[in-house]
C-alpha positions as CSV (number, residue, x, y, z in Angstrom):
1,X,124.5,18.6,187.5
2,X,124.8,19.5,183.9
3,X,122.2,21.6,182.1
4,X,121.1,18.7,180.0
5,X,120.6,16.4,183.1
6,X,118.1,18.6,184.8
7,X,114.6,17.2,185.3
8,X,113.1,20.3,183.7
9,X,115.6,20.5,180.8
10,X,113.0,20.3,178.0
11,X,110.9,23.0,179.6
12,X,113.9,25.4,180.0
13,X,114.9,24.8,176.4
14,X,111.4,25.5,175.2
15,X,111.3,28.7,177.3
16,X,114.7,29.8,176.0
17,X,113.6,29.3,172.4
18,X,110.4,31.2,173.0
19,X,112.3,34.2,174.5
20,X,114.9,34.0,171.8
21,X,112.2,34.4,169.1
22,X,110.6,37.2,171.1
23,X,113.9,39.1,171.6
24,X,114.5,39.0,167.8
25,X,111.2,40.8,167.3
26,X,112.0,43.6,169.7
27,X,112.2,47.1,168.2
28,X,114.3,48.8,170.9
29,X,117.0,48.0,173.3
30,X,114.7,48.9,176.1
31,X,112.4,46.1,175.0
32,X,115.3,43.6,174.9
33,X,116.4,44.6,178.4
34,X,112.8,44.2,179.8
35,X,112.2,40.9,178.1
36,X,115.6,39.5,179.2
37,X,115.1,40.4,182.8
38,X,111.6,38.8,182.6
39,X,113.3,35.6,181.3
40,X,115.9,35.6,184.0
41,X,113.2,35.9,186.6
42,X,111.2,33.0,185.1
43,X,114.3,30.7,184.6
44,X,116.0,31.2,187.9
45,X,113.7,33.0,190.4
46,X,116.7,34.4,192.2
47,X,116.9,37.5,194.2
48,X,118.4,40.1,191.8
49,X,118.8,40.4,188.1
50,X,120.9,43.1,186.3
51,X,121.4,43.9,182.6
52,X,124.7,45.7,181.8
53,X,125.1,47.0,178.2
54,X,128.4,48.0,176.6
55,X,128.2,51.5,175.2
56,X,131.2,53.2,173.6
57,X,133.4,50.4,174.9
58,X,132.3,50.8,178.5
59,X,129.8,48.6,180.5
60,X,127.0,50.5,182.2
61,X,124.0,49.3,184.2
62,X,120.8,49.6,182.1
63,X,118.3,48.1,184.5
64,X,118.5,46.1,187.7
65,X,116.1,44.7,190.3
66,X,119.0,45.2,192.8
67,X,118.1,48.3,194.9
68,X,121.8,49.1,195.2
69,X,122.1,49.7,191.4
70,X,120.5,52.3,189.2
71,X,120.6,53.1,185.5
72,X,124.0,54.5,184.4
73,X,125.9,53.0,187.3
74,X,129.2,51.3,186.8
75,X,128.8,47.5,187.1
76,X,130.0,45.4,190.0
77,X,133.5,43.9,190.1
78,X,132.1,40.5,189.1
79,X,130.3,41.9,186.1
80,X,133.4,43.9,185.1
81,X,135.5,40.8,185.2
82,X,133.1,39.0,182.9
83,X,133.3,41.9,180.5
84,X,137.1,42.2,180.6
85,X,137.7,38.4,180.3
86,X,134.8,37.6,178.0
87,X,134.0,34.6,180.1
88,X,131.4,33.5,182.6
89,X,132.3,34.4,186.2
90,X,130.9,32.8,189.4
91,X,131.5,34.5,192.7
92,X,130.7,33.2,196.2
93,X,130.9,34.3,199.8
94,X,132.2,37.8,200.4
95,X,133.2,38.3,196.7
96,X,129.5,37.7,195.7
97,X,128.1,40.8,197.4
98,X,128.6,44.4,196.4
99,X,129.1,45.5,200.0
100,X,130.5,43.8,203.1
101,X,127.1,43.6,204.8
102,X,125.4,42.1,201.7
103,X,123.2,39.1,202.1
104,X,124.1,37.8,198.6
105,X,125.7,34.4,198.8
106,X,126.4,33.7,195.1
107,X,126.7,35.8,191.9
108,X,126.7,34.7,188.3
109,X,127.9,37.1,185.5
110,X,127.6,36.0,181.9
111,X,129.0,38.1,179.0
112,X,126.8,38.4,175.9
113,X,129.0,38.3,172.7
114,X,128.6,39.0,169.0
115,X,131.5,38.5,166.7
116,X,133.9,38.1,169.6
117,X,132.9,41.4,171.2
118,X,131.1,41.6,174.5
119,X,127.9,43.8,174.0
120,X,126.2,43.1,177.3
121,X,126.6,41.2,180.6
122,X,123.8,39.4,182.4
123,X,124.1,39.2,186.2
124,X,122.0,37.2,188.6
125,X,122.5,37.1,192.4
126,X,121.1,34.7,195.0
127,X,120.7,34.9,198.7
128,X,119.7,31.3,199.1
129,X,122.3,29.1,197.1
130,X,126.0,28.8,197.9
131,X,127.1,28.7,194.3
132,X,126.1,28.4,190.7
133,X,126.7,25.4,188.5
134,X,126.3,24.6,184.9
135,X,122.6,24.1,185.3
136,X,122.5,27.8,185.9
137,X,125.3,29.2,183.7
138,X,124.4,27.3,180.5
139,X,120.8,28.6,180.1
140,X,121.9,32.1,181.1
141,X,124.6,31.9,178.4
142,X,122.0,30.9,175.8
143,X,119.8,33.8,176.9
144,X,122.7,36.2,176.8
145,X,123.5,35.1,173.2
146,X,119.9,35.8,172.2
147,X,120.0,39.2,173.8
148,X,123.4,40.1,172.3
149,X,122.1,39.3,168.8
150,X,118.9,41.3,169.3
151,X,120.8,44.3,170.5
152,X,123.3,44.1,167.6
153,X,120.5,44.0,165.1
154,X,118.7,47.0,166.7
155,X,121.9,49.0,166.8
156,X,122.6,48.2,163.1
157,X,119.1,49.3,162.2
158,X,119.6,52.6,164.2
159,X,122.9,53.3,162.5
160,X,121.4,52.6,159.0
161,X,118.4,54.9,159.8
162,X,120.8,57.7,160.9
163,X,122.8,57.2,157.7
164,X,119.6,57.6,155.7
165,X,118.6,60.7,157.5
166,X,122.1,62.2,157.1
167,X,121.9,61.4,153.4
168,X,118.6,63.2,153.0
169,X,120.0,66.2,154.9
170,X,123.1,66.3,152.7
171,X,121.0,66.1,149.6
172,X,118.9,69.1,150.7
173,X,122.0,71.2,151.5
174,X,123.7,70.2,148.3
175,X,120.6,71.2,146.3
176,X,120.6,74.6,148.0
177,X,124.2,75.2,147.3
178,X,123.8,74.0,143.7
179,X,121.0,76.5,143.1
180,X,123.1,79.3,144.6
181,X,126.2,78.5,142.6
182,X,124.5,77.8,139.2
183,X,122.0,80.6,139.3
184,X,123.3,83.5,141.4
185,X,127.0,83.1,141.1
186,X,126.8,81.8,137.5
187,X,124.9,84.8,136.4
188,X,127.4,87.2,138.1
189,X,130.3,85.4,136.4
190,X,128.6,85.8,133.0
191,X,128.3,89.6,133.6
192,X,132.0,89.8,134.7
193,X,133.2,87.8,131.7
194,X,131.1,90.0,129.4
195,X,132.4,93.3,130.7
196,X,136.0,91.9,130.7
197,X,135.6,91.0,127.0
198,X,134.4,94.5,126.2
199,X,137.2,96.2,128.1
200,X,139.8,94.0,126.5
201,X,138.9,95.3,123.0
202,X,139.1,99.0,124.2
203,X,142.5,99.0,126.0
204,X,146.1,98.0,125.6
205,X,149.2,97.5,127.7
206,X,148.9,96.6,131.3
207,X,145.2,97.3,131.4
208,X,144.6,94.8,128.6
209,X,146.6,92.3,130.7
210,X,144.3,93.0,133.7
211,X,141.3,92.4,131.5
212,X,142.7,89.1,130.3
213,X,143.3,88.0,134.0
214,X,139.7,88.8,134.7
215,X,138.5,86.8,131.7
216,X,140.6,83.8,132.8
217,X,139.4,84.0,136.4
218,X,135.8,84.1,135.3
219,X,136.1,81.2,132.9
220,X,137.9,79.1,135.6
221,X,135.2,79.9,138.1
222,X,132.5,79.0,135.6
223,X,134.3,75.7,135.0
224,X,134.5,75.0,138.7
225,X,130.8,75.6,139.0
226,X,130.1,73.1,136.2
227,X,132.2,70.5,138.0
228,X,130.4,71.1,141.2
229,X,127.1,70.8,139.4
230,X,128.1,67.4,138.0
231,X,129.0,66.2,141.5
232,X,125.6,67.5,142.8
233,X,123.8,65.7,140.0
234,X,125.6,62.5,141.0
235,X,124.8,62.8,144.7
236,X,121.1,63.7,144.0
237,X,120.8,60.4,142.2
238,X,122.3,58.4,145.0
239,X,120.0,55.8,146.4
240,X,119.5,54.7,150.0
241,X,122.1,52.2,151.5
242,X,121.2,48.6,151.3
243,X,123.1,45.3,151.7
244,X,125.6,44.9,148.8
245,X,128.3,42.2,148.1
246,X,131.7,43.7,149.0
247,X,133.8,41.1,147.1
248,X,132.2,41.4,143.7
249,X,132.2,45.2,143.8
250,X,135.9,45.3,144.6
251,X,136.6,42.6,142.0
252,X,135.1,44.7,139.2
253,X,136.9,47.8,140.5
254,X,140.3,46.2,140.5
255,X,139.8,44.7,137.0
256,X,138.7,48.0,135.5
257,X,141.4,50.2,137.2
258,X,144.3,47.8,136.4
259,X,143.2,47.8,132.7
260,X,143.5,51.6,132.7
261,X,146.9,52.0,134.3
262,X,149.9,50.0,133.1
263,X,152.0,51.3,136.1
264,X,149.6,49.9,138.6
265,X,149.7,46.4,140.3
266,X,146.9,45.4,142.7
267,X,147.2,42.6,145.3
268,X,143.6,41.5,146.0
269,X,142.3,38.1,147.3
270,X,138.6,37.9,146.4
271,X,138.1,35.1,148.9
272,X,138.9,37.3,151.9
273,X,136.1,39.7,151.1
274,X,133.0,37.6,151.4
275,X,131.1,40.3,153.3
276,X,127.9,42.2,152.7
277,X,127.9,45.8,153.6
278,X,125.4,48.6,153.7
279,X,126.1,51.0,150.8
280,X,124.6,52.7,147.8
281,X,125.2,51.9,144.1
282,X,128.1,54.3,144.0
283,X,130.3,52.3,146.3
284,X,132.3,51.2,143.3
285,X,133.1,54.9,142.6
286,X,134.6,55.2,146.2
287,X,136.8,52.2,145.5
288,X,137.7,53.2,142.0
289,X,138.8,56.7,143.2
290,X,141.0,55.3,146.0
291,X,142.7,52.6,143.8
292,X,143.3,54.9,140.8
293,X,144.7,57.6,143.1
294,X,147.8,55.5,143.7
295,X,148.6,55.5,140.0
296,X,147.6,59.1,139.3
297,X,149.6,60.7,142.2
298,X,152.7,58.6,142.0
299,X,155.5,58.5,139.4
300,X,156.6,55.1,138.1
301,X,155.3,51.7,139.0
302,X,153.1,51.5,142.1
303,X,151.7,48.5,144.0
304,X,148.4,48.6,146.0
305,X,147.5,45.9,148.5
306,X,143.8,45.7,149.4
307,X,142.9,44.0,152.7
308,X,140.0,43.8,155.0
309,X,139.5,43.4,158.8
310,X,136.6,43.2,161.1
311,X,136.0,46.2,163.4
312,X,133.8,45.1,166.3
313,X,130.7,43.1,165.6
314,X,129.1,45.3,163.0
315,X,131.8,47.0,160.9
316,X,134.6,46.2,158.5
317,X,137.6,48.2,157.4
318,X,138.8,48.0,153.8
319,X,142.4,49.0,153.5
320,X,144.1,50.3,150.3
321,X,147.9,50.5,151.0
322,X,150.4,51.5,148.4
323,X,154.1,51.9,148.2
324,X,154.1,55.4,146.6
325,X,155.2,58.7,148.0
326,X,152.4,58.8,150.7
327,X,150.4,61.8,152.0
328,X,152.2,64.3,154.4
329,X,150.7,64.1,157.9
330,X,149.6,67.7,157.9
331,X,147.5,67.1,154.8
332,X,145.8,63.9,155.8
333,X,142.6,65.5,156.9
334,X,142.6,68.4,154.6
335,X,142.6,66.3,151.4
336,X,139.1,65.1,152.2
337,X,137.7,68.6,152.0
338,X,135.7,69.5,148.9
339,X,137.9,71.4,146.5
340,X,141.1,70.6,148.3
341,X,144.1,69.5,146.2
342,X,147.8,69.4,146.3
343,X,150.0,72.1,144.6
344,X,151.1,69.6,141.9
345,X,147.6,68.3,141.2
346,X,145.8,68.9,137.9
347,X,142.5,67.6,139.2
348,X,139.4,69.3,140.5
349,X,140.0,68.6,144.1
350,X,136.7,66.9,144.5
351,X,137.7,63.3,144.2
352,X,138.4,62.5,147.9
353,X,135.8,65.0,149.1
354,X,133.4,62.9,147.0
355,X,134.7,59.7,148.5
356,X,134.1,61.0,152.1
357,X,130.6,62.4,151.3
358,X,129.5,59.1,149.8
359,X,131.1,56.9,152.5
360,X,129.6,59.0,155.3
361,X,126.2,58.8,153.6
362,X,126.4,55.0,154.0
363,X,127.1,55.4,157.8
364,X,130.8,54.8,157.3
365,X,134.0,56.8,157.3
366,X,137.3,57.2,155.4
367,X,140.7,58.1,156.6
368,X,144.3,58.0,155.5
369,X,147.6,57.1,157.2
370,X,151.1,55.9,156.3
371,X,151.3,52.3,154.9
372,X,153.9,49.8,156.1
373,X,155.9,50.5,152.9
374,X,155.9,54.2,153.5
375,X,153.2,55.1,151.0
376,X,149.5,56.0,151.7
377,X,147.0,53.7,153.3
378,X,143.3,54.7,152.9
379,X,140.9,53.0,155.2
380,X,137.2,52.8,154.4
381,X,134.9,51.8,157.3
382,X,131.5,50.3,156.4
383,X,128.6,48.8,158.2
384,X,128.4,45.1,157.6
385,X,125.3,43.0,157.5
């Protein structure tokens, strides 16, 4: 019998809609689990119900009415198969039970998916029926879909809240270092520069050369502090992440950067970037820095290909791949440190450090690898709405 042909089809649909709405109002995963198990009990009234959530790529039992399972256990072979295949699994006879002496006669495992990724598996077991048909699997699949969506929304809110908290912590630390640099170290450098000026007028020869070196070092350090101060001021003004249109931000970035560098060609298909991502108003600065880097750090003409791919159900990765000289493997992590720069660079060394600080404040990440053409490929991971 199909789901639609059941005598109580209308009632089950109404119950599923009611639970779907309630699941979307849940504030925690624990609430989702509890409500889902309640719905499974109401809909089927079978012996055992189990909720398996996928955490860090591995399925784990979150809650179960089966006395053989406890929180944190690995799921049964049937649930594992549903997770691996991403398809509903029905097991009968000996395969249905978890042990040879089990009184379970049939097991139904339904994967809950969002964006093609399994985020949970709902499992129900019976000791009275010989198998499960569509009249059982279809409503459980609908319930699983509601549960998966609810969990995905909750996890996204949790990640966004962590990003906001990280942003506040970073701001506080930056403000502290800013005060230290501008006030304490800045004053000391003024004293050093003043004494160096005085000494330079009183000596000659090698001592005068030493005094000149001290002067130049003091001025260079003062200039560095000023650049750090400008970065701090920018980060202090950074707002909290919120949904922003990825395509239009990249479109503006590409137009502006290409206008500034004759040697740069950018391949960018706006229609492929119809996503909304969690970010602040300085996301365009992240993209501008990465695109312009290809022109600044390569001699001659250079081509950048910008592409995007989905990473799981709640992230996207924006790729900036160029055909330039690339970044040596031993420098690929170091270049994101504040103040780090290559031996041939005339910059401040804060560009990519700034990029990472901003991206991480949005709950994302940035990395670099070798592109298919042998150049550099920067990858920016962002939370998507």
